[in-house]
N, CA, C and O atoms as a Tripos MOL2 file, in Angstrom:
@<TRIPOS>MOLECULE
protein
  212   211    53     0     0
PROTEIN
NO_CHARGES

@<TRIPOS>ATOM
      1 N          16.9130   -7.7840   11.7400 N.3       1 MET1
      2 CA         17.5270   -6.6610   11.0370 C.3       1 MET1
      3 C          17.9210   -7.1280    9.6360 C.2       1 MET1
      4 O          18.5430   -8.1800    9.4870 O.2       1 MET1
      5 N          17.5740   -6.3740    8.6360 N.am      2 SER2
      6 CA         17.8780   -6.7910    7.2730 C.3       2 SER2
      7 C          19.3050   -6.4130    6.8940 C.2       2 SER2
      8 O          19.8590   -5.4360    7.3980 O.2       2 SER2
      9 N          19.8740   -7.1840    6.0200 N.am      3 ASN3
     10 CA         21.2140   -6.9200    5.5230 C.3       3 ASN3
     11 C          21.0700   -6.3680    4.1110 C.2       3 ASN3
     12 O          21.3460   -7.0670    3.1360 O.2       3 ASN3
     13 N          20.6350   -5.1050    4.0020 N.am      4 TYR4
     14 CA         20.2430   -4.4950    2.7430 C.3       4 TYR4
     15 C          21.3830   -4.3230    1.7530 C.2       4 TYR4
     16 O          21.1230   -4.2310    0.5530 O.2       4 TYR4
     17 N          22.6230   -4.2760    2.1920 N.am      5 SER5
     18 CA         23.7260   -4.0490    1.2640 C.3       5 SER5
     19 C          24.2710   -5.3320    0.6600 C.2       5 SER5
     20 O          25.0480   -5.2780   -0.2930 O.2       5 SER5
     21 N          23.8840   -6.4760    1.1880 N.am      6 LEU6
     22 CA         24.4250   -7.7420    0.7160 C.3       6 LEU6
     23 C          24.2470   -7.9680   -0.7850 C.2       6 LEU6
     24 O          25.1740   -8.4780   -1.4150 O.2       6 LEU6
     25 N          23.1100   -7.6190   -1.3930 N.am      7 PRO7
     26 CA         22.9990   -7.8220   -2.8430 C.3       7 PRO7
     27 C          24.0450   -7.0410   -3.6530 C.2       7 PRO7
     28 O          24.3600   -7.4260   -4.7790 O.2       7 PRO7
     29 N          24.5720   -5.9750   -3.1060 N.am      8 TYR8
     30 CA         25.5960   -5.1920   -3.8010 C.3       8 TYR8
     31 C          27.0030   -5.6910   -3.4890 C.2       8 TYR8
     32 O          27.8870   -5.6470   -4.3440 O.2       8 TYR8
     33 N          27.2030   -6.1580   -2.2780 N.am      9 VAL9
     34 CA         28.5260   -6.5810   -1.8450 C.3       9 VAL9
     35 C          28.8910   -7.9540   -2.4130 C.2       9 VAL9
     36 O          30.0360   -8.1730   -2.8080 O.2       9 VAL9
     37 N          27.9490   -8.8610   -2.4560 N.am     10 THR10
     38 CA         28.2260  -10.2240   -2.9000 C.3      10 THR10
     39 C          28.8240  -10.2740   -4.3120 C.2      10 THR10
     40 O          29.8230  -10.9680   -4.5030 O.2      10 THR10
     41 N          28.2670   -9.5750   -5.3100 N.am     11 PRO11
     42 CA         28.9040   -9.5940   -6.6380 C.3      11 PRO11
     43 C          30.3060   -8.9710   -6.6420 C.2      11 PRO11
     44 O          31.1910   -9.4340   -7.3630 O.2      11 PRO11
     45 N          30.5040   -7.9250   -5.8390 N.am     12 PHE12
     46 CA         31.8140   -7.2920   -5.7380 C.3      12 PHE12
     47 C          32.8490   -8.2750   -5.1850 C.2      12 PHE12
     48 O          33.9600   -8.3740   -5.7060 O.2      12 PHE12
     49 N          32.4810   -8.9930   -4.1380 N.am     13 VAL13
     50 CA         33.3700   -9.9960   -3.5420 C.3      13 VAL13
     51 C          33.6930  -11.0710   -4.5710 C.2      13 VAL13
     52 O          34.8470  -11.4750   -4.7090 O.2      13 VAL13
     53 N          32.6770  -11.5350   -5.2920 N.am     14 GLY14
     54 CA         32.8940  -12.5460   -6.3270 C.3      14 GLY14
     55 C          33.8560  -12.0760   -7.4020 C.2      14 GLY14
     56 O          34.7060  -12.8420   -7.8570 O.2      14 GLY14
     57 N          33.7290  -10.8250   -7.8100 N.am     15 THR15
     58 CA         34.6300  -10.2630   -8.8260 C.3      15 THR15
     59 C          36.0620  -10.2390   -8.3230 C.2      15 THR15
     60 O          36.9770  -10.6300   -9.0480 O.2      15 THR15
     61 N          36.2730   -9.7860   -7.0950 N.am     16 LEU16
     62 CA         37.6260   -9.7600   -6.5400 C.3      16 LEU16
     63 C          38.2300  -11.1600   -6.4710 C.2      16 LEU16
     64 O          39.4030  -11.3510   -6.7920 O.2      16 LEU16
     65 N          37.4360  -12.1290   -6.0560 N.am     17 GLN17
     66 CA         37.9340  -13.4920   -5.9360 C.3      17 GLN17
     67 C          38.2630  -14.0870   -7.3060 C.2      17 GLN17
     68 O          39.2540  -14.8040   -7.4410 O.2      17 GLN17
     69 N          37.4580  -13.8050   -8.3070 N.am     18 GLN18
     70 CA         37.6890  -14.3490   -9.6480 C.3      18 GLN18
     71 C          38.9280  -13.7600  -10.3120 C.2      18 GLN18
     72 O          39.6110  -14.4500  -11.0680 O.2      18 GLN18
     73 N          39.2180  -12.5130  -10.0420 N.am     19 ARG19
     74 CA         40.3560  -11.8580  -10.7010 C.3      19 ARG19
     75 C          41.6960  -12.3630  -10.1980 C.2      19 ARG19
     76 O          42.6990  -12.2800  -10.9070 O.2      19 ARG19
     77 N          41.7190  -12.8870   -8.9770 N.am     20 ASN20
     78 CA         42.9030  -13.5480   -8.4390 C.3      20 ASN20
     79 C          44.1810  -12.7230   -8.6600 C.2      20 ASN20
     80 O          45.1570  -13.2210   -9.2220 O.2      20 ASN20
     81 N          44.1650  -11.4740   -8.2180 N.am     21 TYR21
     82 CA         45.3180  -10.5940   -8.3760 C.3      21 TYR21
     83 C          46.5280  -11.1550   -7.6340 C.2      21 TYR21
     84 O          46.4100  -11.6030   -6.4940 O.2      21 TYR21
     85 N          47.6790  -11.1280   -8.2790 N.am     22 ALA22
     86 CA         48.9100  -11.6210   -7.6650 C.3      22 ALA22
     87 C          49.2430  -10.7880   -6.4260 C.2      22 ALA22
     88 O          49.2590   -9.5590   -6.4830 O.2      22 ALA22
     89 N          49.5070  -11.4580   -5.3230 N.am     23 GLY23
     90 CA         49.8930  -10.7870   -4.0910 C.3      23 GLY23
     91 C          48.7620  -10.1300   -3.3190 C.2      23 GLY23
     92 O          48.9940   -9.5340   -2.2680 O.2      23 GLY23
     93 N          47.5380  -10.2330   -3.8300 N.am     24 PHE24
     94 CA         46.3940   -9.6000   -3.1720 C.3      24 PHE24
     95 C          45.6920  -10.6200   -2.2950 C.2      24 PHE24
     96 O          45.1800  -11.6240   -2.7900 O.2      24 PHE24
     97 N          45.6670  -10.3690   -1.0060 N.am     25 LYS25
     98 CA         44.9750  -11.2510   -0.0680 C.3      25 LYS25
     99 C          43.6870  -10.5740    0.3410 C.2      25 LYS25
    100 O          43.6770   -9.3880    0.6710 O.2      25 LYS25
    101 N          42.6130  -11.3170    0.3200 N.am     26 PHE26
    102 CA         41.2930  -10.7430    0.5400 C.3      26 PHE26
    103 C          40.5150  -11.5920    1.5330 C.2      26 PHE26
    104 O          40.4260  -12.8100    1.3790 O.2      26 PHE26
    105 N          39.9560  -10.9570    2.5430 N.am     27 ALA27
    106 CA         39.0960  -11.6430    3.5050 C.3      27 ALA27
    107 C          37.7670  -10.9080    3.5480 C.2      27 ALA27
    108 O          37.7280   -9.6790    3.5050 O.2      27 ALA27
    109 N          36.6890  -11.6560    3.6330 N.am     28 TYR28
    110 CA         35.3510  -11.0800    3.6350 C.3      28 TYR28
    111 C          34.5290  -11.7470    4.7240 C.2      28 TYR28
    112 O          34.5280  -12.9710    4.8590 O.2      28 TYR28
    113 N          33.8420  -10.9410    5.4850 N.am     29 GLU29
    114 CA         33.0160  -11.4660    6.5780 C.3      29 GLU29
    115 C          31.8080  -10.5600    6.7560 C.2      29 GLU29
    116 O          31.9260   -9.3380    6.6600 O.2      29 GLU29
    117 N          30.6590  -11.1450    7.0120 N.am     30 THR30
    118 CA         29.4800  -10.3400    7.3130 C.3      30 THR30
    119 C          29.2120  -10.3940    8.8140 C.2      30 THR30
    120 O          29.5520  -11.3660    9.4890 O.2      30 THR30
    121 N          28.6060   -9.3490    9.3090 N.am     31 ILE31
    122 CA         28.1810   -9.2880   10.7030 C.3      31 ILE31
    123 C          26.6690   -9.1190   10.6500 C.2      31 ILE31
    124 O          26.1790   -7.9930   10.5620 O.2      31 ILE31
    125 N          25.9270  -10.2080   10.7020 N.am     32 PRO32
    126 CA         24.4870  -10.1580   10.4250 C.3      32 PRO32
    127 C          23.6630   -9.3070   11.3880 C.2      32 PRO32
    128 O          22.5570   -8.8950   11.0380 O.2      32 PRO32
    129 N          24.1600   -9.0380   12.5630 N.am     33 THR33
    130 CA         23.3800   -8.2620   13.5350 C.3      33 THR33
    131 C          23.6440   -6.7620   13.4480 C.2      33 THR33
    132 O          23.1150   -5.9970   14.2550 O.2      33 THR33
    133 N          24.4490   -6.3340   12.4880 N.am     34 CYS34
    134 CA         24.8330   -4.9220   12.4050 C.3      34 CYS34
    135 C          24.4340   -4.2990   11.0690 C.2      34 CYS34
    136 O          24.3450   -4.9740   10.0430 O.2      34 CYS34
    137 N          24.2030   -3.0110   11.1180 N.am     35 THR35
    138 CA         24.0720   -2.2360    9.8870 C.3      35 THR35
    139 C          25.4700   -1.7700    9.4910 C.2      35 THR35
    140 O          26.4490   -2.0940   10.1630 O.2      35 THR35
    141 N          25.5600   -1.0180    8.4130 N.am     36 HIS36
    142 CA         26.8570   -0.5570    7.9130 C.3      36 HIS36
    143 C          27.6350    0.1950    9.0010 C.2      36 HIS36
    144 O          28.7880   -0.1380    9.2760 O.2      36 HIS36
    145 N          27.0310    1.1750    9.6020 N.am     37 GLY37
    146 CA         27.7100    1.9640   10.6270 C.3      37 GLY37
    147 C          28.0100    1.1790   11.8880 C.2      37 GLY37
    148 O          29.0460    1.3950   12.5170 O.2      37 GLY37
    149 N          27.1300    0.2780   12.2660 N.am     38 GLY38
    150 CA         27.3210   -0.5120   13.4700 C.3      38 GLY38
    151 C          28.4320   -1.5300   13.3540 C.2      38 GLY38
    152 O          28.9690   -1.9860   14.3630 O.2      38 GLY38
    153 N          28.7800   -1.8870   12.1400 N.am     39 ALA39
    154 CA         29.8260   -2.8890   11.9240 C.3      39 ALA39
    155 C          31.2230   -2.2820   11.9290 C.2      39 ALA39
    156 O          32.2140   -3.0130   11.9280 O.2      39 ALA39
    157 N          31.3130   -0.9650   11.9350 N.am     40 MET40
    158 CA         32.6230   -0.3160   11.8160 C.3      40 MET40
    159 C          33.6000   -0.6650   12.9310 C.2      40 MET40
    160 O          34.7380   -1.0150   12.6190 O.2      40 MET40
    161 N          33.2370   -0.5930   14.2100 N.am     41 PRO41
    162 CA         34.2280   -0.9080   15.2470 C.3      41 PRO41
    163 C          34.7850   -2.3310   15.1160 C.2      41 PRO41
    164 O          35.9970   -2.5380   15.1610 O.2      41 PRO41
    165 N          33.8980   -3.2880   14.9560 N.am     42 GLY42
    166 CA         34.3490   -4.6720   14.7970 C.3      42 GLY42
    167 C          35.1090   -4.8950   13.5030 C.2      42 GLY42
    168 O          36.0700   -5.6630   13.4540 O.2      42 GLY42
    169 N          34.6650   -4.2140   12.4580 N.am     43 GLY43
    170 CA         35.3350   -4.3300   11.1640 C.3      43 GLY43
    171 C          36.7510   -3.7720   11.1910 C.2      43 GLY43
    172 O          37.6840   -4.3810   10.6670 O.2      43 GLY43
    173 N          36.8950   -2.6000   11.8120 N.am     44 TYR44
    174 CA         38.2360   -2.0140   11.9290 C.3      44 TYR44
    175 C          39.1530   -2.9190   12.7430 C.2      44 TYR44
    176 O          40.3040   -3.1500   12.3720 O.2      44 TYR44
    177 N          38.6360   -3.4210   13.8430 N.am     45 SER45
    178 CA         39.4330   -4.2880   14.7040 C.3      45 SER45
    179 C          39.8650   -5.5450   13.9570 C.2      45 SER45
    180 O          41.0370   -5.9210   13.9940 O.2      45 SER45
    181 N          38.9240   -6.1910   13.2840 N.am     46 ALA46
    182 CA         39.2460   -7.4200   12.5350 C.3      46 ALA46
    183 C          40.2150   -7.1160   11.3950 C.2      46 ALA46
    184 O          41.1390   -7.8870   11.1370 O.2      46 ALA46
    185 N          40.0010   -5.9910   10.7150 N.am     47 GLY47
    186 CA         40.8830   -5.6350    9.6090 C.3      47 GLY47
    187 C          42.3090   -5.3770   10.0580 C.2      47 GLY47
    188 O          43.2570   -5.8580    9.4370 O.2      47 GLY47
    189 N          42.4630   -4.6260   11.1260 N.am     48 LEU48
    190 CA         43.8070   -4.3530   11.6310 C.3      48 LEU48
    191 C          44.4850   -5.6240   12.1440 C.2      48 LEU48
    192 O          45.6880   -5.8090   11.9590 O.2      48 LEU48
    193 N          43.7170   -6.4900   12.7840 N.am     49 SER49
    194 CA         44.2790   -7.7610   13.2420 C.3      49 SER49
    195 C          44.7490   -8.6120   12.0680 C.2      49 SER49
    196 O          45.7770   -9.2830   12.1580 O.2      49 SER49
    197 N          44.0050   -8.5850   10.9720 N.am     50 THR50
    198 CA         44.3770   -9.3520    9.7900 C.3      50 THR50
    199 C          45.6400   -8.7720    9.1460 C.2      50 THR50
    200 O          46.5490   -9.5160    8.7770 O.2      50 THR50
    201 N          45.6920   -7.4660    9.0160 N.am     51 VAL51
    202 CA         46.8220   -6.8120    8.3550 C.3      51 VAL51
    203 C          48.1180   -6.9790    9.1520 C.2      51 VAL51
    204 O          49.1790   -7.2190    8.5750 O.2      51 VAL51
    205 N          48.0280   -6.8520   10.4720 N.am     52 PHE52
    206 CA         49.2340   -6.8640   11.2930 C.3      52 PHE52
    207 C          49.4850   -8.2000   11.9840 C.2      52 PHE52
    208 O          50.3090   -8.2700   12.8950 O.2      52 PHE52
    209 N          48.8060   -9.2420   11.5780 N.am     53 ALA53
    210 CA         49.0040  -10.5680   12.1860 C.3      53 ALA53
    211 C          50.2890  -11.2000   11.6950 C.2      53 ALA53
    212 O          50.6220  -12.3150   12.0970 O.2      53 ALA53
@<TRIPOS>BOND
     1     1     2 1
     2     2     3 1
     3     3     4 2
     4     3     5 am
     5     5     6 1
     6     6     7 1
     7     7     8 2
     8     7     9 am
     9     9    10 1
    10    10    11 1
    11    11    12 2
    12    11    13 am
    13    13    14 1
    14    14    15 1
    15    15    16 2
    16    15    17 am
    17    17    18 1
    18    18    19 1
    19    19    20 2
    20    19    21 am
    21    21    22 1
    22    22    23 1
    23    23    24 2
    24    23    25 am
    25    25    26 1
    26    26    27 1
    27    27    28 2
    28    27    29 am
    29    29    30 1
    30    30    31 1
    31    31    32 2
    32    31    33 am
    33    33    34 1
    34    34    35 1
    35    35    36 2
    36    35    37 am
    37    37    38 1
    38    38    39 1
    39    39    40 2
    40    39    41 am
    41    41    42 1
    42    42    43 1
    43    43    44 2
    44    43    45 am
    45    45    46 1
    46    46    47 1
    47    47    48 2
    48    47    49 am
    49    49    50 1
    50    50    51 1
    51    51    52 2
    52    51    53 am
    53    53    54 1
    54    54    55 1
    55    55    56 2
    56    55    57 am
    57    57    58 1
    58    58    59 1
    59    59    60 2
    60    59    61 am
    61    61    62 1
    62    62    63 1
    63    63    64 2
    64    63    65 am
    65    65    66 1
    66    66    67 1
    67    67    68 2
    68    67    69 am
    69    69    70 1
    70    70    71 1
    71    71    72 2
    72    71    73 am
    73    73    74 1
    74    74    75 1
    75    75    76 2
    76    75    77 am
    77    77    78 1
    78    78    79 1
    79    79    80 2
    80    79    81 am
    81    81    82 1
    82    82    83 1
    83    83    84 2
    84    83    85 am
    85    85    86 1
    86    86    87 1
    87    87    88 2
    88    87    89 am
    89    89    90 1
    90    90    91 1
    91    91    92 2
    92    91    93 am
    93    93    94 1
    94    94    95 1
    95    95    96 2
    96    95    97 am
    97    97    98 1
    98    98    99 1
    99    99   100 2
   100    99   101 am
   101   101   102 1
   102   102   103 1
   103   103   104 2
   104   103   105 am
   105   105   106 1
   106   106   107 1
   107   107   108 2
   108   107   109 am
   109   109   110 1
   110   110   111 1
   111   111   112 2
   112   111   113 am
   113   113   114 1
   114   114   115 1
   115   115   116 2
   116   115   117 am
   117   117   118 1
   118   118   119 1
   119   119   120 2
   120   119   121 am
   121   121   122 1
   122   122   123 1
   123   123   124 2
   124   123   125 am
   125   125   126 1
   126   126   127 1
   127   127   128 2
   128   127   129 am
   129   129   130 1
   130   130   131 1
   131   131   132 2
   132   131   133 am
   133   133   134 1
   134   134   135 1
   135   135   136 2
   136   135   137 am
   137   137   138 1
   138   138   139 1
   139   139   140 2
   140   139   141 am
   141   141   142 1
   142   142   143 1
   143   143   144 2
   144   143   145 am
   145   145   146 1
   146   146   147 1
   147   147   148 2
   148   147   149 am
   149   149   150 1
   150   150   151 1
   151   151   152 2
   152   151   153 am
   153   153   154 1
   154   154   155 1
   155   155   156 2
   156   155   157 am
   157   157   158 1
   158   158   159 1
   159   159   160 2
   160   159   161 am
   161   161   162 1
   162   162   163 1
   163   163   164 2
   164   163   165 am
   165   165   166 1
   166   166   167 1
   167   167   168 2
   168   167   169 am
   169   169   170 1
   170   170   171 1
   171   171   172 2
   172   171   173 am
   173   173   174 1
   174   174   175 1
   175   175   176 2
   176   175   177 am
   177   177   178 1
   178   178   179 1
   179   179   180 2
   180   179   181 am
   181   181   182 1
   182   182   183 1
   183   183   184 2
   184   183   185 am
   185   185   186 1
   186   186   187 1
   187   187   188 2
   188   187   189 am
   189   189   190 1
   190   190   191 1
   191   191   192 2
   192   191   193 am
   193   193   194 1
   194   194   195 1
   195   195   196 2
   196   195   197 am
   197   197   198 1
   198   198   199 1
   199   199   200 2
   200   199   201 am
   201   201   202 1
   202   202   203 1
   203   203   204 2
   204   203   205 am
   205   205   206 1
   206   206   207 1
   207   207   208 2
   208   207   209 am
   209   209   210 1
   210   210   211 1
   211   211   212 2
@<TRIPOS>SUBSTRUCTURE
     1 MET1         2 RESIDUE 1 A MET
     2 SER2         6 RESIDUE 1 A SER
     3 ASN3        10 RESIDUE 1 A ASN
     4 TYR4        14 RESIDUE 1 A TYR
     5 SER5        18 RESIDUE 1 A SER
     6 LEU6        22 RESIDUE 1 A LEU
     7 PRO7        26 RESIDUE 1 A PRO
     8 TYR8        30 RESIDUE 1 A TYR
     9 VAL9        34 RESIDUE 1 A VAL
    10 THR10       38 RESIDUE 1 A THR
    11 PRO11       42 RESIDUE 1 A PRO
    12 PHE12       46 RESIDUE 1 A PHE
    13 VAL13       50 RESIDUE 1 A VAL
    14 GLY14       54 RESIDUE 1 A GLY
    15 THR15       58 RESIDUE 1 A THR
    16 LEU16       62 RESIDUE 1 A LEU
    17 GLN17       66 RESIDUE 1 A GLN
    18 GLN18       70 RESIDUE 1 A GLN
    19 ARG19       74 RESIDUE 1 A ARG
    20 ASN20       78 RESIDUE 1 A ASN
    21 TYR21       82 RESIDUE 1 A TYR
    22 ALA22       86 RESIDUE 1 A ALA
    23 GLY23       90 RESIDUE 1 A GLY
    24 PHE24       94 RESIDUE 1 A PHE
    25 LYS25       98 RESIDUE 1 A LYS
    26 PHE26      102 RESIDUE 1 A PHE
    27 ALA27      106 RESIDUE 1 A ALA
    28 TYR28      110 RESIDUE 1 A TYR
    29 GLU29      114 RESIDUE 1 A GLU
    30 THR30      118 RESIDUE 1 A THR
    31 ILE31      122 RESIDUE 1 A ILE
    32 PRO32      126 RESIDUE 1 A PRO
    33 THR33      130 RESIDUE 1 A THR
    34 CYS34      134 RESIDUE 1 A CYS
    35 THR35      138 RESIDUE 1 A THR
    36 HIS36      142 RESIDUE 1 A HIS
    37 GLY37      146 RESIDUE 1 A GLY
    38 GLY38      150 RESIDUE 1 A GLY
    39 ALA39      154 RESIDUE 1 A ALA
    40 MET40      158 RESIDUE 1 A MET
    41 PRO41      162 RESIDUE 1 A PRO
    42 GLY42      166 RESIDUE 1 A GLY
    43 GLY43      170 RESIDUE 1 A GLY
    44 TYR44      174 RESIDUE 1 A TYR
    45 SER45      178 RESIDUE 1 A SER
    46 ALA46      182 RESIDUE 1 A ALA
    47 GLY47      186 RESIDUE 1 A GLY
    48 LEU48      190 RESIDUE 1 A LEU
    49 SER49      194 RESIDUE 1 A SER
    50 THR50      198 RESIDUE 1 A THR
    51 VAL51      202 RESIDUE 1 A VAL
    52 PHE52      206 RESIDUE 1 A PHE
    53 ALA53      210 RESIDUE 1 A ALA
């Protein structure tokens, strides 16, 4: 399965990391076996776990 959005996401992630906003915590993870819609359940779960940990 191709990860067609990665060429667009990678520069965005790099920009966020370079700007180093005060108080902004950022985590990025790819799920190589999923498309955009298929990654939503796992993404929501991981995101909520990160926010409320």
